[in-house]
C-alpha positions in Angstrom: -11.2 -40.4 2.0 -14.3 -38.2 3.0 -15.7 -36.5 -0.2 -15.9 -32.7 -0.1 -19.0 -30.7 -0.7 -19.8 -27.2 -1.7 -20.9 -25.0 1.9 -22.9 -22.1 0.3 -26.4 -22.5 -0.8 -27.4 -21.7 -4.2 -29.1 -18.5 -3.1 -25.8 -17.1 -2.0 -24.8 -16.7 -6.1 -28.4 -15.2 -6.9 -30.3 -13.7 -3.9 -29.7 -10.1 -4.3 -30.6 -10.0 -0.2 -27.3 -12.1 0.2 -25.8 -10.3 -2.1 -26.8 -6.8 0.1 -25.5 -8.6 3.1 -22.0 -9.2 1.6 -21.8 -5.7 0.5 -22.5 -5.1 4.2 -20.4 -7.2 6.1 -17.5 -7.8 3.3 -16.7 -5.0 1.1 -18.0 -2.6 3.5 -15.4 -4.2 6.4 -12.2 -4.9 4.7 -9.2 -3.3 2.8 -10.3 -2.3 -1.2 -7.7 -2.0 -3.7 -7.8 1.7 -5.0 -5.2 1.6 -8.1 -1.3 1.9 -8.2 1.1 4.2 -6.3 1.7 6.5 -9.6 -2.0 7.1 -10.0 -1.6 9.8 -7.9 2.0 11.4 -8.7 1.8 14.6 -7.0 -0.4 17.3 -4.5 -3.9 17.5 -5.9 -3.9 14.5 -7.8 -7.0 12.2 -6.3 -8.6 8.7 -7.2 -12.2 7.1 -5.8 -13.4 4.1 -5.3 -16.5 1.9 -4.1 -15.4 0.0 -1.0 -18.7 -1.6 -0.7 -21.4 0.8 0.6 -18.9 3.1 0.7 -17.4 5.8 -1.9 -13.8 6.8 -0.6 -11.2 8.8 -2.4 -7.9 9.3 -1.9 -5.9 12.5 -2.4 -2.8 13.5 -2.0 -2.3 16.8 0.3 0.3 19.8 0.1 2.6 18.3 2.2 2.8 14.6 -0.2 0.7 12.7 2.6 -2.0 10.3 1.1 -5.1 10.9 3.2 -8.6 9.2 2.6 -12.2 10.4 3.1 -15.5 9.3 2.7 -17.0 11.0 -0.3 -19.4 12.7 1.2 -20.2 16.3 1.5 -21.0 17.6 5.4 -23.4 19.5 4.3 -26.2 16.9 2.5 -24.1 14.2 1.5 -23.9 14.8 -1.8 -20.6 12.9 -3.7 -17.8 15.8 -3.9 -15.8 14.0 -6.7 -15.8 11.4 -9.8 -13.6 8.8 -11.0 -9.9 10.6 -11.3 -8.8 14.1 -11.6 -6.8 16.8 -10.0 -7.6 20.0 -7.9 -5.4 22.8 -7.0 -5.6 23.8 -4.0 -9.4 22.1 -2.5 -12.3 20.1 -3.0 -15.6 22.1 -3.6 -19.3 19.9 -3.7 -21.3 20.5 -6.6 -24.7 21.2 -4.9 -23.8 24.2 -2.5 -20.0 25.1 -3.0 -19.0 24.1 0.3 -15.3 23.8 0.0 -12.7 21.6 1.7 -9.1 21.9 1.6 -6.4 19.0 0.8 -6.3 17.7 4.0 -10.4 17.4 4.6 -11.1 20.5 6.7 -14.2 22.5 5.8 -12.4 26.4 4.5 -15.5 27.9 3.0 -19.5 27.8 3.0 -20.7 30.5 0.9 -23.3 32.8 2.2 -22.4 31.7 5.9 -23.2 34.7 7.6 -27.0 35.4 6.0 -27.6 31.6 5.6 -26.2 30.2 9.1 -27.0 33.3 11.7 -24.5 32.6 14.2 -22.4 31.0 12.2 -21.2 27.8 11.9 -18.5 25.2 14.1 -16.7 24.3 10.9 -14.1 22.4 12.6 -16.5 20.0 13.6 -17.6 19.7 9.9 -14.5 18.0 8.2 -14.8 15.3 5.6 -15.0 11.9 7.6 -11.9 10.2 7.0 -11.0 6.6 6.1 -8.2 4.2 6.0 -5.1 4.3 3.3 -2.0 2.4 3.0 0.1 1.4 0.3 1.5 -2.4 -0.4 3.6 -3.9 -3.1 3.2 -0.4 -5.1 -0.6 -0.8 -4.8 -3.2 1.6 -2.8 -6.0 0.1 -0.5 -8.3 2.1 0.9 -10.8 0.9 4.4 -13.9 2.7 5.5 -12.7 2.4 8.8 -10.2 5.3 10.2 -8.7 3.0 12.9 -8.7 -0.3 10.5 -5.6 -3.0 11.1 -2.4 -2.0 8.7 -2.6 -3.6 5.5 0.9 -5.5 6.7 -1.3 -7.2 9.4 -4.3 -8.0 6.7 -1.9 -9.6 4.1 1.0 -10.6 6.8 0.9 -14.2 6.7 0.6 -14.8 3.1 3.3 -11.9 1.7 6.1 -14.9 1.7 4.3 -16.5 -0.6 3.1 -14.2 -3.3 6.3 -14.7 -5.1 9.5 -12.4 -5.6 8.3 -9.8 -8.1 8.5 -5.6 -7.1 5.4 -3.8 -8.7 6.8 -0.6 -7.8 9.8 -1.0 -9.8 7.8 -1.9 -12.6 5.9 0.0 -15.6 2.2 -0.1 -16.3 1.7 -1.2 -20.0 -1.4 0.7 -20.9 -2.3 -1.4 -23.9 -3.0 -4.3 -21.8 -5.5 -2.6 -19.7 -8.7 -3.3 -19.8 -12.4 -3.2 -18.0 -15.0 -5.8 -18.3 -18.0 -7.1 -17.1 -19.3 -11.0 -16.4 -22.8 -12.0 -16.4 -22.0 -13.5 -13.4 -21.7 -13.6 -9.2 -18.6 -12.5 -7.9 -17.6 -16.0 -5.9 -18.5 -17.4 -9.0 -15.6 -15.5 -10.4 -13.5 -16.3 -7.8 -13.9 -20.0 -7.6 -13.1 -19.9 -11.4 -9.9 -18.2 -10.7 -9.0 -20.7 -7.5 -10.4 -23.8 -9.2 -6.9 -26.0 -9.6 -8.7 -28.8 -11.3 -10.2 -26.8 -14.1 -6.5 -25.8 -15.5 -5.6 -29.2 -17.6 -9.1 -29.0 -18.7 -10.7 -26.1 -19.8 -6.9 -24.5 -20.3 -6.0 -27.6 -21.6 -4.3 -26.0 -24.6 -4.5 -22.5 -23.6 -2.1 -22.6 -20.3 -0.4 -26.0 -21.5 2.7 -23.9 -20.9 2.6 -24.5 -16.8 2.6 -27.9 -15.0 -0.8 -28.1 -13.5 0.4 -31.4 -11.6 2.9 -29.8 -9.8 1.2 -26.7 -8.4 1.6 -25.4 -4.9 -1.1 -24.1 -3.4 -2.7 -23.1 0.1 -4.5 -20.6 2.3 -3.4 -18.0 5.2 -6.3 -16.6 6.6 -8.8 -15.7 4.0 -6.4 -15.6 1.2 -5.4 -18.0 -1.3 -1.5 -18.4 -2.8 -0.8 -20.7 -5.4 2.2 -21.6 -7.4 3.2 -23.9 -10.3 6.2 -24.5 -12.4 6.6 -24.5 -16.1 6.1 -27.1 -17.9 9.3 -29.3 -19.3 9.1 -28.3 -22.9 8.2 -24.9 -22.4 11.1 -24.4 -19.6 13.5 -25.9 -21.9 13.9 -22.4 -24.0 12.5 -20.0 -21.1 13.8 -17.0 -22.3 12.6 -17.4 -25.7 9.4 -18.3 -25.2 9.1 -15.5 -22.8 7.2 -12.6 -24.8 9.1 -9.4 -22.9 12.3 -9.1 -20.7 12.1 -11.2 -17.1 10.9 -8.9 -14.4 12.9 -11.2 -11.9 16.1 -12.7 -11.8 17.3 -16.7 -12.0 16.4 -19.0 -10.9 12.6 -17.9 -10.0 10.6 -19.5 -12.2 6.4 -20.6 -12.9 3.3 -18.4 -11.9 2.4 -17.1 -8.9 -1.5 -16.8 -9.5 -3.1 -16.0 -5.6 -6.5 -14.5 -4.9 -6.2 -11.8 -1.8 -9.7 -11.8 0.0 -12.2 -10.6 -0.9 -11.5 -10.3 -5.3 -8.1 -9.5 -5.6 -6.2 -11.5 -8.2 -2.5 -11.4 -8.8 -1.1 -12.9 -11.7 2.8 -13.0 -12.0 5.2 -15.4 -14.3 9.1 -14.5 -15.0 8.2 -11.4 -17.2 5.0 -9.5 -16.2 3.0 -8.8 -13.4 -0.9 -8.0 -13.4 -3.6 -7.5 -11.1 -7.2 -9.0 -11.2 -10.1 -6.9 -9.4 -13.4 -8.0 -8.6 -15.9 -5.7 -8.3 -19.8 -7.4 -7.4 -22.1 -5.2 -9.1 -25.1 -7.3 -8.6 -26.0 -10.9 -7.6 -25.1 -12.2 -11.3 -23.1 -9.0 -12.8 -19.6 -8.5 -12.1 -16.8 -6.1 -13.1 -13.0 -6.8 -13.6 -10.4 -4.4 -14.2 -7.0 -5.8 -15.3 -3.9 -3.9 -15.0 -0.3 -5.4 -16.1 3.3 -4.0 -15.4 6.5 -5.0 -17.3 9.7 -4.0 -17.3 11.3 -0.9 -18.3 9.8 -0.3 -21.8 12.7 0.9 -23.0 14.4 -2.3 -22.7 12.1 -4.3 -24.6 11.0 -1.6 -27.5 12.0 -4.2 -30.4 9.3 -7.0 -29.0 6.5 -4.4 -28.0 4.4 -4.9 -31.2 4.7 -9.2 -30.5 3.9 -8.7 -27.2 1.0 -6.5 -27.9 -0.4 -9.7 -30.8 0.4 -12.2 -28.3 -1.2 -10.9 -24.8 -0.5 -12.1 -21.4 0.5 -15.8 -22.0 -1.6 -15.8 -25.4 0.1 -17.5 -28.4 1.9 -20.0 -26.8 -0.8 -22.8 -27.0 -3.9 -22.6 -28.7 -8.0 -23.0 -28.3 -9.6 -26.0 -26.9 -11.3 -26.6 -29.8 -9.9 -26.5 -33.1 -12.6 -24.7 -35.9 -16.2 -24.6 -34.9 -17.0 -25.8 -31.2 -19.8 -28.0 -30.0 -22.7 -25.2 -31.1 -21.5 -25.2 -34.6 -20.1 -21.3 -33.8 -16.8 -20.4 -33.4 -16.5 -18.5 -29.7 -14.8 -18.3 -26.7 -13.6 -22.1 -26.7 -12.0 -21.9 -30.0 -10.4 -18.1 -29.2 -7.3 -18.9 -27.9 -7.7 -16.7 -25.3 -8.0 -18.7 -21.6 -9.7 -15.4 -20.1 -12.3 -15.7 -22.9 -12.9 -19.1 -22.0 -13.4 -18.6 -18.3 -15.9 -15.6 -19.2 -17.6 -18.3 -20.7 -17.9 -20.8 -18.3 -18.9 -18.6 -15.3 -21.5 -16.8 -17.4 -22.6 -20.3 -18.6 -22.9 -21.9 -14.8 -24.6 -19.0 -13.4 -27.3 -19.5 -16.2 -28.1 -22.8 -14.4 -28.3 -22.0 -10.9 -32.0 -21.0 -11.6 -33.4 -24.2 -12.7 -35.2 -26.4 -10.3 -33.1 -29.6 -11.6 -29.9 -28.3 -9.9 -27.6 -30.3 -8.2 -24.1 -29.5 -7.0 -21.8 -32.7 -6.9 -19.0 -33.1 -4.5 -15.9 -31.6 -5.1 -12.7 -32.6 -6.4 -9.4 -32.4 -4.7 -8.4 -29.3 -7.5 -11.4 -28.0 -6.2 -10.5 -27.8 -2.7 -9.9 -23.9 -2.8 -13.6 -23.0 -4.0 -14.9 -24.7 -0.8 -12.5 -23.2 1.7 -12.8 -19.9 -0.2 -16.9 -20.6 0.7 -15.7 -21.0 4.0 -14.2 -18.0 4.3 -17.0 -15.9 3.2 -19.1 -17.8 5.9 -16.5 -16.7 8.6 -16.0 -13.2 7.6 -19.5 -12.4 7.4 -20.2 -14.4 10.8 -17.6 -12.8 12.5 -18.8 -9.3 10.8 -22.3 -9.7 12.4 -21.1 -10.6 15.7 -19.1 -7.4 16.0 -22.3 -5.6 14.6 -24.3 -7.2 17.7 -21.6 -6.6 20.0 -21.8 -3.1 19.5 -25.7 -2.5 19.5 
């Protein structure tokens, strides 16, 4: 059997130039997760998200429709809004008070008659539209106002993502967290889809699943993954679950796909999680986690237990007991599989600048990594060609 080798140079994980190209050709030209549907419950509510080089916001109009716009005032380009919030009827630029309605139309320019003799054609100065779509209860934006739908983008992989319906579940705010990893975003993705490491790095923390029977593959640039529970865990599955089931029998196992270019889903019998990857620099990545469970009222008695155990934490144990090889208790002795992942991602990034670094052949269980690397190359090449064709 021919050995597999990694397909990206070290510069793809360390170079600012490479990072800038990814921002331009990948994250500025693909669908970007923005939030959950319930984040915008009524007219006037809005949220913003960085999609590569573009800051885009979604707002619910007076007609209860969701619209997306580039967060750029048509006067001098100042961003109109920050983060999330609610406005009653309009969006006003903080710089010169140009004001737009919730449908993106320019409706007011201060001192228009004196500052703009002859007036302005406000009908030509509305906010530039972007695309917004809803998929499985999640909000996504695309910088292109005429982007293909999410149904087209996720269509082939949709049947392989598990039976969960996140829109029917309730977010568990205590489990929400945001943190940074000192590593390139692709290292984070590669760790997420690395089947080989599951039974080694997470030999104790994730031993409730049968990694040898994992089923995984690709549909376009999107990775799908499912694995069943380990026999011992499955014998008393209902007892071992920290909260009530969110999917019916006989569905068991973990669905952990990675949707291009950086949206991880982690779902099991009793929970649904989203893992959002945002590149901040060649060696820095932000992660946002949100968790949804069954209706809180149905499991109030288990809430405290779930809070202390966390998602899949508490059934297994740490990789190393007591002190680790460095003589200090740390992530590898924490019993937290996320801490283990963060640790190895950052340790790998540290070695990339060494002149002695040589990347060895990829194992069979690392085939998703080489496939993702090819997906990155293919998407960038396709977008670069499209740019050249339009010049």
